[in-house]
N, CA, C and O of each residue as an XYZ file, in Angstrom:
356
protein
N     111.472    103.162     75.697
C     110.334    103.219     76.605
C     110.774    102.782     78.004
O     111.709    101.999     78.176
N     110.073    103.312     78.978
C     110.275    102.938     80.372
C     108.940    102.437     80.911
O     107.879    102.914     80.507
N     108.999    101.490     81.809
C     107.787    100.844     82.299
C     107.698    100.923     83.815
O     108.675    100.700     84.529
N     106.509    101.245     84.280
C     106.168    101.130     85.680
C     105.343     99.858     85.797
O     104.504     99.585     84.938
N     105.566     99.084     86.839
C     104.788     97.860     87.001
C     104.447     97.647     88.467
O     105.151     98.106     89.367
N     103.351     96.942     88.678
C     102.929     96.594     90.034
C     102.752     95.083     90.080
O     102.055     94.498     89.251
N     103.393     94.468     91.061
C     103.303     93.031     91.289
C     102.542     92.783     92.582
O     102.575     93.598     93.504
N     101.853     91.639     92.637
C     101.106     91.270     93.841
C     101.523     89.882     94.288
O     101.605     88.954     93.483
N     101.783     89.752     95.569
C     102.094     88.461     96.171
C     100.895     88.013     96.984
O     100.568     88.619     98.004
N     100.234     86.947     96.532
C      99.115     86.395     97.310
C      99.640     85.802     98.621
O      98.970     85.863     99.652
N     100.820     85.239     98.568
C     101.428     84.619     99.750
C     101.572     85.632    100.887
O     101.206     85.347    102.026
N     102.106     86.812    100.575
C     102.344     87.839    101.583
C     101.249     88.896    101.639
O     101.227     89.723    102.551
N     100.329     88.870    100.654
C      99.267     89.886    100.555
C      99.879     91.278    100.453
O      99.433     92.222    101.105
N     100.930     91.384     99.605
C     101.633     92.645     99.451
C     101.771     93.031     97.988
O     101.774     92.185     97.094
N     101.885     94.339     97.772
C     102.124     94.891     96.444
C     103.566     95.380     96.356
O     104.143     95.825     97.347
N     104.133     95.293     95.168
C     105.482     95.793     94.905
C     105.404     96.681     93.678
O     104.872     96.269     92.647
N     105.926     97.891     93.776
C     105.954     98.831     92.654
C     107.393     98.965     92.187
O     108.299     99.153     92.997
N     107.601     98.869     90.882
C     108.939     99.025     90.332
C     108.892     99.690     88.971
O     107.822     99.897     88.398
N     110.079    100.023     88.461
C     110.177    100.609     87.126
C     111.430    100.071     86.464
O     112.413     99.736     87.126
N     111.373     99.994     85.132
C     112.477     99.416     84.382
C     112.436     99.875     82.932
O     111.418    100.375     82.452
N     113.541     99.700     82.253
C     113.585     99.950     80.817
C     113.258     98.677     80.041
O     112.734     98.742     78.929
N     113.566     97.528     80.622
C     113.329     96.239     79.964
C     112.369     95.417     80.826
O     112.797     94.706     81.735
N     111.093     95.516     80.541
C     110.063     94.885     81.371
C     110.191     93.367     81.391
O     110.149     92.764     82.463
N     110.345     92.741     80.241
C     110.425     91.277     80.193
C     111.600     90.745     81.006
O     111.461     89.768     81.741
N     112.754     91.388     80.872
C     113.934     90.958     81.627
C     113.701     91.118     83.131
O     114.037     90.233     83.917
N     113.124     92.251     83.518
C     112.892     92.502     84.944
C     111.885     91.515     85.521
O     112.059     91.044     86.645
N     110.835     91.196     84.768
C     109.862     90.221     85.246
C     110.503     88.844     85.391
O     110.185     88.106     86.323
N     111.399     88.498     84.475
C     112.116     87.227     84.563
C     112.976     87.183     85.831
O     113.053     86.150     86.496
N     113.610     88.286     86.156
C     114.407     88.357     87.385
C     113.518     88.138     88.612
O     113.914     87.446     89.550
N     112.329     88.719     88.607
C     111.384     88.489     89.709
C     110.985     87.017     89.756
O     111.001     86.410     90.827
N     110.628     86.436     88.615
C     110.222     85.025     88.547
C     111.289     84.096     89.105
O     110.981     83.117     89.785
N     112.546     84.411     88.813
C     113.668     83.556     89.212
C     114.131     83.803     90.646
O     115.091     83.179     91.097
N     113.471     84.692     91.359
C     113.848     84.973     92.735
C     115.133     85.769     92.867
O     115.797     85.710     93.902
N     115.489     86.513     91.828
C     116.730     87.287     91.828
C     116.572     88.681     92.422
O     117.555     89.407     92.566
N     115.357     89.057     92.764
C     115.097     90.389     93.325
C     114.834     90.219     94.820
O     113.835     89.622     95.219
N     115.732     90.745     95.634
C     115.683     90.551     97.078
C     114.322     90.913     97.671
O     113.788     90.172     98.497
N     113.765     92.038     97.259
C     112.535     92.531     97.881
C     111.295     91.714     97.540
O     110.272     91.862     98.209
N     111.351     90.860     96.524
C     110.166     90.080     96.159
C     110.363     88.574     96.233
O     109.385     87.835     96.122
N     111.583     88.089     96.416
C     111.808     86.643     96.344
C     111.070     85.865     97.431
O     110.750     84.694     97.229
N     110.796     86.481     98.566
C     110.064     85.799     99.623
C     108.573     85.718     99.370
O     107.861     85.019    100.091
N     108.090     86.421     98.356
C     106.651     86.458     98.079
C     106.234     85.674     96.854
O     105.096     85.801     96.403
N     107.124     84.868     96.305
C     106.801     84.108     95.089
C     105.676     83.116     95.364
O     105.588     82.591     96.474
N     104.826     82.848     94.398
C     104.766     83.437     93.058
C     104.126     84.824     93.087
O     103.402     85.177     94.018
N     104.411     85.588     92.052
C     103.912     86.950     91.926
C     102.975     87.066     90.734
O     103.089     86.313     89.768
N     102.065     87.999     90.808
C     101.177     88.308     89.691
C     101.439     89.736     89.231
O     101.525     90.655     90.046
N     101.561     89.911     87.939
C     101.676     91.243     87.358
C     100.261     91.796     87.256
O      99.433     91.254     86.524
N      99.978     92.878     87.993
C      98.604     93.381     88.009
C      98.426     94.711     87.294
O      97.297     95.138     87.053
N      99.552     95.383     86.946
C      99.402     96.702     86.314
C     100.714     97.108     85.660
O     101.787     96.862     86.210
N     100.630     97.732     84.481
C     101.805     98.324     83.828
C     101.422     99.667     83.208
O     100.266     99.898     82.855
N     102.409    100.538     83.086
C     102.260    101.824     82.409
C     103.537    102.081     81.627
O     104.614    101.657     82.043
N     103.428    102.777     80.492
C     104.588    103.109     79.653
C     104.871    104.605     79.709
O     103.956    105.427     79.767
N     106.171    104.940     79.689
C     106.600    106.338     79.692
C     107.761    106.509     78.725
O     108.495    105.562     78.445
N     107.918    107.718     78.223
C     108.989    108.016     77.273
C     110.315    108.326     77.943
O     111.372    108.091     77.357
N     110.276    108.861     79.184
C     111.520    109.250     79.836
C     111.643    108.608     81.212
O     110.645    108.259     81.842
N     112.881    108.460     81.663
C     113.152    107.913     82.994
C     112.560    108.827     84.065
O     112.021    108.339     85.058
N     112.651    110.129     83.881
C     112.136    111.046     84.902
C     110.620    110.908     85.073
O     110.112    111.020     86.189
N     109.898    110.667     83.982
C     108.441    110.481     84.078
C     108.098    109.234     84.882
O     107.223    109.265     85.747
N     108.787    108.141     84.594
C     108.467    106.885     85.271
C     108.869    106.938     86.748
O     108.188    106.358     87.594
N     109.956    107.621     87.058
C     110.369    107.763     88.457
C     109.348    108.601     89.226
O     109.028    108.296     90.375
N     108.845    109.647     88.594
C     107.819    110.483     89.224
C     106.562    109.659     89.526
O     105.973    109.775     90.601
N     106.169    108.836     88.572
C     104.975    107.999     88.757
C     105.220    106.934     89.832
O     104.326    106.644     90.627
N     106.413    106.354     89.861
C     106.748    105.360     90.883
C     106.668    105.994     92.273
O     106.130    105.395     93.204
N     107.196    107.187     92.404
C     107.124    107.898     93.691
C     105.683    108.144     94.109
O     105.338    108.028     95.285
N     104.838    108.487     93.130
C     103.423    108.688     93.437
C     102.818    107.408     94.002
O     102.143    107.448     95.031
N     103.049    106.277     93.346
C     102.462    105.020     93.796
C     102.980    104.607     95.171
O     102.306    103.867     95.888
N     104.159    105.072     95.543
C     104.717    104.739     96.852
C     104.293    105.741     97.928
O     104.665    105.600     99.093
N     103.517    106.748     97.536
C     103.022    107.749     98.490
C     101.680    107.299     99.076
O     101.098    106.311     98.629
N     101.202    108.030    100.074
C      99.929    107.703    100.700
C      98.771    107.799     99.710
O      97.921    106.910     99.662
N      98.734    108.863     98.927
C      97.630    109.000     97.962
C      97.742    107.954     96.852
O      96.724    107.488     96.340
N      98.952    107.585     96.480
C      99.136    106.539     95.478
C      98.715    105.178     95.977
O      98.310    104.326     95.186
N      98.803    104.956     97.285
C      98.403    103.654     97.833
C      96.902    103.424     97.671
O      96.452    102.282     97.569
N      96.134    104.507     97.647
C      94.687    104.371     97.422
C      94.420    103.863     96.001
O      93.556    103.010     95.798
N      95.155    104.383     95.032
C      95.002    103.923     93.654
C      95.483    102.484     93.516
O      94.860    101.690     92.811
N      96.583    102.139     94.180
C      97.073    100.755     94.154
C      96.004     99.806     94.684
O      95.804     98.723     94.136
N      95.328    100.208     95.736
C      94.273     99.370     96.314
C      93.145     99.143     95.306
O      92.633     98.030     95.183
N      92.759    100.200     94.586
C      91.719    100.065     93.572
C      92.164     99.139     92.440
O      91.379     98.327     91.952
N      93.416     99.263     92.031
C      93.964     98.394     90.981
C      93.940     96.943     91.448
O      93.571     96.047     90.689
N      94.336     96.715     92.699
C      94.334     95.353     93.245
C      92.917     94.804     93.328
O      92.687     93.646     92.979
N      91.973     95.602     93.778
C      90.583     95.153     93.879
C      90.038     94.748     92.511
O      89.346     93.737     92.391
N      90.348     95.533     91.484
C      89.897     95.201     90.129
C      90.552     93.911     89.652
O      89.887     93.058     89.065
N      91.836     93.765     89.898
C      92.557     92.562     89.518
C      91.969     91.320     90.178
O      91.761     90.304     89.514
N      91.703     91.393     91.466
C      91.160     90.248     92.190
C      89.735     89.923     91.739
O      89.334     88.759     91.729
N      88.976     90.947     91.368
C      87.609     90.721     90.873
C      87.609     90.083     89.490
O      86.729     89.284     89.169
N      88.602     90.439     88.669
C      88.679     89.913     87.304
C      89.318     88.525     87.218
O      89.210     87.864     86.185
N      89.970     88.081     88.267
C      90.723     86.832     88.242
C      92.196     87.156     88.221
O      92.580     88.323     88.152
N      93.021     86.134     88.281
C      94.453     86.396     88.379
C      95.241     85.743     87.268
O      94.811     84.767     86.654
N      96.410     86.312     87.027
C      97.374     85.707     86.103
C      98.732     85.860     86.747
O      99.026     86.897     87.342
N      99.557     84.844     86.638
C     100.889     84.896     87.228
C     101.872     85.425     86.221
O     101.578     85.487     85.027
N     103.052     85.812     86.697
C     104.110     86.331     85.829
C     104.472     85.350     84.747
O     105.347     85.630     83.928
């Protein structure tokens, strides 16, 4: 399985979209500040995940979320997350 995930930094008020084959390991790397693009925004909250069978599917979805139309969906996901409360990585 391949995973798409979205992280939120309350500190920076930013979203990060990523994909991985090993979700738990990748989240641990984020928690430990080992990921350059997110280490300045710690702590992070995992706000969304999706599962895919192939790498090409997850890459296609990641590209969508990084596009202008995908940013609208990210905003809706963030709004729902903030309304429901938060959980950290």
